[in-house]
C-alpha positions in Angstrom: 51.5 80.9 -35.3 48.9 82.1 -32.3 45.4 80.8 -33.6 46.6 77.6 -35.3 44.8 74.7 -33.9 48.0 72.5 -35.6 50.1 75.0 -33.4 48.2 74.1 -30.9 48.9 70.2 -30.8 52.7 70.7 -31.8 53.0 73.0 -28.4 50.7 69.9 -26.7 47.8 72.4 -25.3 45.6 70.3 -27.5 46.7 66.6 -26.9 46.6 64.1 -29.9 47.9 61.0 -29.8 51.6 61.3 -31.4 52.8 58.7 -34.1 56.2 59.7 -34.1 57.9 63.3 -34.3 61.8 65.0 -34.4 62.8 68.6 -34.7 60.7 69.4 -37.4 57.7 67.3 -38.1 54.8 66.3 -36.2 52.6 62.7 -36.9 49.4 62.4 -35.0 46.3 60.2 -36.1 43.7 62.1 -37.0 40.5 62.4 -34.5 37.7 61.3 -37.7 39.6 58.9 -39.1 38.9 57.5 -42.6 40.4 54.1 -42.3 42.0 52.3 -39.6 45.2 54.0 -40.3 45.0 57.9 -40.3 48.0 60.0 -39.8 48.8 63.7 -40.0 52.0 65.0 -41.5 52.6 68.3 -40.0 55.9 70.6 -40.4 56.3 72.5 -37.2 57.6 75.4 -38.9 54.4 77.1 -39.7 53.5 77.1 -43.6 49.2 77.5 -44.2 49.7 75.8 -47.7 52.0 74.8 -50.1 51.8 77.7 -51.6 53.2 79.4 -48.4 56.6 77.4 -48.9 59.2 79.8 -50.0 62.9 78.5 -51.3 64.2 78.1 -47.4 61.2 75.1 -47.0 63.4 73.2 -49.6 64.7 70.8 -46.9 62.0 71.2 -44.6 60.0 69.2 -47.0 63.1 67.0 -47.4 62.5 65.9 -43.9 58.8 65.8 -44.4 58.3 63.5 -47.2 61.6 60.8 -44.9 59.3 62.0 -42.0 56.1 60.3 -44.4 57.9 57.4 -45.1 58.5 56.7 -41.5 55.7 56.8 -39.8 54.4 55.0 -42.7 56.2 52.4 -41.9 55.6 51.4 -38.2 51.6 50.5 -39.4 52.0 47.0 -40.7 49.0 47.9 -42.3 50.9 49.7 -44.5 53.1 47.3 -45.6 51.1 46.8 -48.8 50.4 51.0 -50.0 48.3 54.2 -47.9 47.7 57.1 -49.6 49.4 60.9 -49.0 47.5 63.0 -49.7 47.7 67.3 -48.6 44.7 69.6 -49.9 45.0 72.9 -50.3 44.0 76.1 -49.8 39.7 76.9 -49.1 38.2 75.3 -52.5 41.5 72.3 -52.4 39.1 70.7 -49.1 42.9 72.5 -46.9 40.1 73.3 -43.0 43.8 73.8 -41.3 45.5 76.7 -42.5 48.5 74.9 -41.3 50.7 72.6 -44.5 49.5 68.9 -42.9 49.9 66.2 -45.0 47.1 63.2 -44.1 48.8 59.3 -44.5 45.2 57.3 -44.6 45.7 52.9 -45.2 44.7 50.1 -44.1 42.7 48.8 -46.0 42.2 49.1 -50.8 41.1 52.6 -51.5 38.7 53.2 -53.7 40.7 55.5 -56.0 37.0 57.9 -55.4 38.1 58.1 -52.6 40.7 60.7 -53.5 
C-alpha cells in the first residue's frame, strides 16, 4: 500500500526497532510505549483491519497469532503475563489502517487500560 505507514516500515523506508521478523510478520517497538514492553506485530500483507480479512487470510492469521507468542516469549518482563490489543476501525481507536496487534506487558496491567 503506497501511503501506509506500516508498509513503509516493513519495506525499510522508515526506521524501526525490529523485535521479530519472518516471511509473514514484522514486529517492532512502538514509538510511544504505554508500558515497559510495547511491541506492534503486523502482517506483511497489507490488510486494513480485522474487517478486511478474507477466507484466504486464515493461515496467515494463525502465523500472526503464533508470532505474537514468539515475540512475547522474548521478554522476561512478560513471563507473568501480557496483553494483546487490536483496534478495528476509526471508532475502535485504530489510527494506522494496517492490521496490527499491540503486545503490552512488563507491569501489572489495570483492567481499565483497555
